[in-house]
C-alpha positions as CSV (number, residue, x, y, z in Angstrom):
1,X,7.2,-1.7,17.4
2,X,9.3,-3.0,14.5
3,X,7.4,-5.7,12.5
4,X,8.5,-8.3,10.1
5,X,5.9,-9.9,8.1
6,X,6.4,-12.6,5.5
7,X,3.7,-13.1,3.4
8,X,1.9,-13.8,-0.1
9,X,-0.1,-11.3,-1.8
10,X,-2.1,-11.9,-4.7
11,X,-4.2,-9.0,-6.5
12,X,-7.1,-9.4,-8.5
13,X,-9.3,-6.1,-10.6
14,X,-13.0,-7.1,-10.0
15,X,-16.0,-5.5,-10.9
16,X,-18.0,-3.8,-8.5
17,X,-20.9,-6.1,-9.1
18,X,-19.1,-9.1,-8.0
19,X,-18.2,-7.4,-4.8
20,X,-21.3,-8.2,-2.6
21,X,-21.0,-11.8,-3.0
22,X,-17.1,-12.0,-1.9
23,X,-17.8,-9.7,0.7
24,X,-20.3,-12.4,2.0
25,X,-17.8,-14.5,1.5
26,X,-15.4,-13.0,3.6
27,X,-17.9,-12.2,6.1
28,X,-18.8,-16.0,7.0
29,X,-14.9,-16.4,8.3
30,X,-13.6,-12.8,9.0
31,X,-14.5,-9.8,10.8
32,X,-14.1,-6.2,9.4
33,X,-11.1,-4.5,10.4
34,X,-11.4,-2.7,13.6
35,X,-10.1,0.4,11.9
36,X,-12.8,0.8,9.5
37,X,-15.0,3.8,10.4
38,X,-18.8,3.6,10.4
39,X,-19.1,3.0,6.3
40,X,-16.6,0.1,6.6
41,X,-13.5,1.8,5.2
42,X,-10.8,3.8,6.3
43,X,-8.3,6.0,4.0
44,X,-4.5,5.2,3.8
45,X,-1.8,7.8,2.5
46,X,1.4,6.7,1.7
47,X,4.7,9.0,0.4
48,X,6.9,6.6,-2.1
49,X,10.5,7.1,-2.4
50,X,12.6,6.5,-5.4
51,X,16.0,7.5,-7.0
52,X,16.4,10.1,-9.7
53,X,16.6,7.3,-12.4
54,X,13.1,5.7,-11.1
55,X,15.2,2.4,-10.4
56,X,12.6,1.2,-8.3
57,X,9.6,1.9,-10.6
58,X,11.9,0.5,-13.2
59,X,12.7,-3.0,-11.3
60,X,8.5,-3.4,-10.7
61,X,7.9,-2.8,-14.3
62,X,10.6,-5.6,-15.3
63,X,9.1,-7.8,-12.5
64,X,12.6,-8.3,-11.5
65,X,13.0,-11.5,-9.2
66,X,14.1,-9.4,-6.3
67,X,12.8,-5.8,-5.9
68,X,11.9,-3.5,-3.0
69,X,9.8,-0.4,-2.4
70,X,10.3,2.4,0.2
71,X,7.2,4.4,1.7
72,X,5.9,6.5,4.5
73,X,2.3,5.5,5.3
74,X,-0.4,7.0,7.3
75,X,-4.0,7.2,7.9
76,X,-5.5,10.8,7.2
77,X,-8.4,10.6,9.0
78,X,-6.8,10.1,12.7
79,X,-5.4,12.9,14.0
80,X,-3.2,10.7,16.2
81,X,-1.8,8.3,13.5
82,X,1.9,7.7,13.6
83,X,3.9,7.6,10.4
84,X,5.0,4.1,9.4
85,X,8.1,4.0,7.8
86,X,7.8,0.5,5.5
87,X,10.3,-1.5,3.5
88,X,8.5,-3.9,1.4
89,X,10.4,-6.2,-0.5
90,X,9.4,-9.1,-3.0
91,X,11.6,-12.2,-3.7
92,X,9.9,-13.7,-6.6
93,X,6.2,-14.4,-5.0
94,X,7.0,-13.7,-1.5
95,X,6.7,-10.4,0.3
96,X,8.8,-9.4,3.2
97,X,7.4,-6.5,5.0
98,X,9.4,-4.2,7.5
99,X,7.5,-1.3,9.3
100,X,8.4,0.8,11.9
101,X,6.0,3.7,14.0
102,X,7.2,6.9,14.2
103,X,5.6,9.8,16.2
104,X,4.3,12.0,13.5
105,X,6.2,15.0,14.8
106,X,9.6,12.9,14.8
107,X,9.5,11.1,11.3
108,X,11.3,13.9,9.6
109,X,14.2,14.1,12.2
110,X,14.1,10.1,12.0
111,X,14.5,10.3,8.0
112,X,17.5,12.9,8.5
113,X,19.2,10.5,10.6
114,X,19.3,12.9,14.1
115,X,20.5,10.9,16.7
116,X,18.3,12.4,19.1
117,X,15.1,11.6,17.2
118,X,16.2,7.7,16.8
119,X,17.4,7.8,20.8
120,X,13.9,8.5,21.3
121,X,12.1,5.7,19.9
122,X,11.7,2.6,21.5
123,X,14.1,-0.1,20.5
124,X,11.6,-2.3,18.1
125,X,10.8,1.0,16.1
126,X,14.3,2.0,15.8
127,X,15.5,-1.1,14.6
128,X,12.6,-0.6,12.1
129,X,13.5,2.7,11.4
130,X,17.4,1.6,10.6
131,X,15.7,-1.0,8.3
132,X,14.0,1.7,6.2
133,X,17.3,4.2,6.5
134,X,19.9,1.5,5.3
135,X,18.6,1.7,1.7
136,X,16.8,5.0,2.1
137,X,20.8,6.7,2.1
138,X,22.4,3.8,0.3
139,X,20.4,4.4,-2.9
140,X,20.1,8.3,-2.4
141,X,16.4,8.0,-2.4
142,X,14.1,11.1,-2.6
143,X,10.4,11.4,-2.3
144,X,8.5,11.1,-5.5
145,X,4.6,10.4,-5.3
146,X,1.9,10.6,-3.1
147,X,-0.7,7.8,-3.0
148,X,-4.2,7.6,-1.1
149,X,-7.2,5.3,-1.6
150,X,-9.8,3.9,0.5
151,X,-9.6,0.2,1.7
152,X,-12.3,-1.9,2.9
153,X,-10.7,-4.9,4.7
154,X,-11.5,-8.3,6.5
155,X,-9.3,-10.3,8.8
156,X,-9.7,-14.1,9.1
157,X,-10.7,-15.5,12.5
158,X,-10.3,-18.9,11.6
159,X,-6.7,-18.7,9.9
160,X,-3.2,-17.5,11.7
161,X,-2.9,-14.6,9.0
162,X,-5.3,-14.1,6.4
163,X,-6.9,-11.0,5.0
164,X,-9.1,-9.8,2.2
165,X,-9.1,-6.0,1.0
166,X,-10.8,-4.0,-1.6
167,X,-9.2,-0.9,-2.7
168,X,-11.1,2.0,-4.3
169,X,-10.9,5.7,-5.2
170,X,-7.1,5.2,-5.5
171,X,-5.5,8.8,-6.5
172,X,-1.8,10.0,-6.7
173,X,-0.1,13.3,-6.9
174,X,3.7,14.3,-7.3
175,X,5.4,15.1,-3.9
176,X,9.1,16.4,-3.9
177,X,9.1,17.4,-0.3
178,X,9.1,15.2,2.7
179,X,5.8,15.8,3.0
180,X,2.5,13.7,3.5
181,X,0.4,17.0,3.3
182,X,-1.8,16.7,-0.1
183,X,-2.9,19.4,-2.2
184,X,-6.8,18.6,-2.7
185,X,-7.2,20.0,-6.2
186,X,-4.1,18.2,-7.5
187,X,-5.3,14.5,-7.1
188,X,-5.3,12.2,-10.1
189,X,-7.4,9.3,-9.9
190,X,-5.6,6.0,-11.4
191,X,-8.4,3.2,-11.5
192,X,-10.8,5.0,-13.7
193,X,-11.9,2.8,-16.6
194,X,-9.6,4.6,-18.8
195,X,-6.5,3.6,-16.9
196,X,-7.3,0.1,-16.0
197,X,-8.8,-0.8,-19.3
198,X,-12.1,-2.5,-18.3
199,X,-15.5,-2.0,-19.6
200,X,-16.8,-1.7,-16.0
201,X,-16.0,0.0,-12.8
202,X,-13.3,-2.2,-11.0
203,X,-11.9,-2.7,-7.6
204,X,-8.8,-3.9,-6.3
205,X,-8.9,-7.3,-4.7
206,X,-6.2,-8.4,-2.4
207,X,-5.9,-11.7,-0.9
208,X,-3.0,-11.9,1.6
209,X,-1.6,-15.3,3.6
210,X,1.1,-16.9,4.8
211,X,2.5,-19.9,2.9
212,X,-0.8,-21.5,1.4
213,X,-4.1,-19.7,0.7
214,X,-6.9,-20.8,3.0
215,X,-9.2,-23.4,1.6
216,X,-11.9,-20.4,1.3
217,X,-9.8,-18.0,-0.7
218,X,-9.0,-21.0,-3.0
219,X,-12.7,-21.8,-3.3
220,X,-13.6,-18.1,-4.0
221,X,-11.0,-17.9,-6.8
222,X,-12.1,-21.0,-8.2
223,X,-15.9,-20.1,-8.1
224,X,-15.3,-16.5,-9.9
225,X,-12.4,-17.9,-12.2
226,X,-10.2,-14.9,-11.1
227,X,-7.5,-14.0,-13.1
228,X,-4.5,-12.6,-11.0
229,X,-3.6,-9.0,-12.1
230,X,-0.3,-7.1,-11.4
231,X,-1.6,-3.6,-10.2
232,X,1.0,-1.6,-8.5
233,X,-0.4,1.5,-7.1
234,X,3.0,3.2,-7.1
235,X,3.6,2.1,-10.6
236,X,0.2,3.1,-12.0
237,X,0.5,6.3,-10.3
238,X,4.1,7.0,-11.4
239,X,2.8,6.3,-15.1
240,X,-0.3,8.7,-14.8
241,X,0.9,11.6,-13.3
242,X,4.5,11.8,-15.2
243,X,3.3,10.5,-18.5
244,X,-0.5,11.5,-19.1
245,X,-2.2,14.7,-19.8
246,X,-3.8,17.0,-17.0
247,X,-6.9,14.8,-15.4
248,X,-7.5,16.1,-12.0
249,X,-10.2,15.5,-9.3
250,X,-11.7,18.8,-8.4
251,X,-10.7,19.7,-4.6
């Protein structure tokens, strides 16, 4: 399946104390994501790619008007999870994301451009894979960083497309091979107070919608006086993993 999604994403760092109220607002219009576990969350792991000069990282840090990220994503709690090859492009405030679901046993062969692996995909997945492979080869991209976090997601039942998500327990580790497997003891947290420069624990709130934000989202932001905050998990991770002293999560 090749999905092309055009949307807006607004991010906020919110204190955990505000989460119950925000959750209650979300539940009034939305249902919890069907992939959530018994605790209402699921884990996401992504392998991010960049050039030797970290051009994609610097494009984001400089807030270039037109920039993109490449990542391979899986859901580690599921033994049957495919690997999603995703291109996330940002043009001003608009997010355009393409993704292709690739069988876990075949995604490395697809990245290598093996004709047999590409031919075995459905037409939609093959199209999505080619959208990934074009910039992957053109920019001489290589694996750089694994990012994993816990997500609590709500999907609107009254809007065409609207999602509210909380992301927590965000951790990263360097990864120089094309592999989504992680070393447990190497994870480094990046959403602690020292990194976010906040006085109390926070989580990343994301509001995602098409064209215009739903009224209930607008009312939520106004009622809590929320201020948008640029929080790129990849960029925070690169900064933490490549420039800060050792500070690992015991594994």
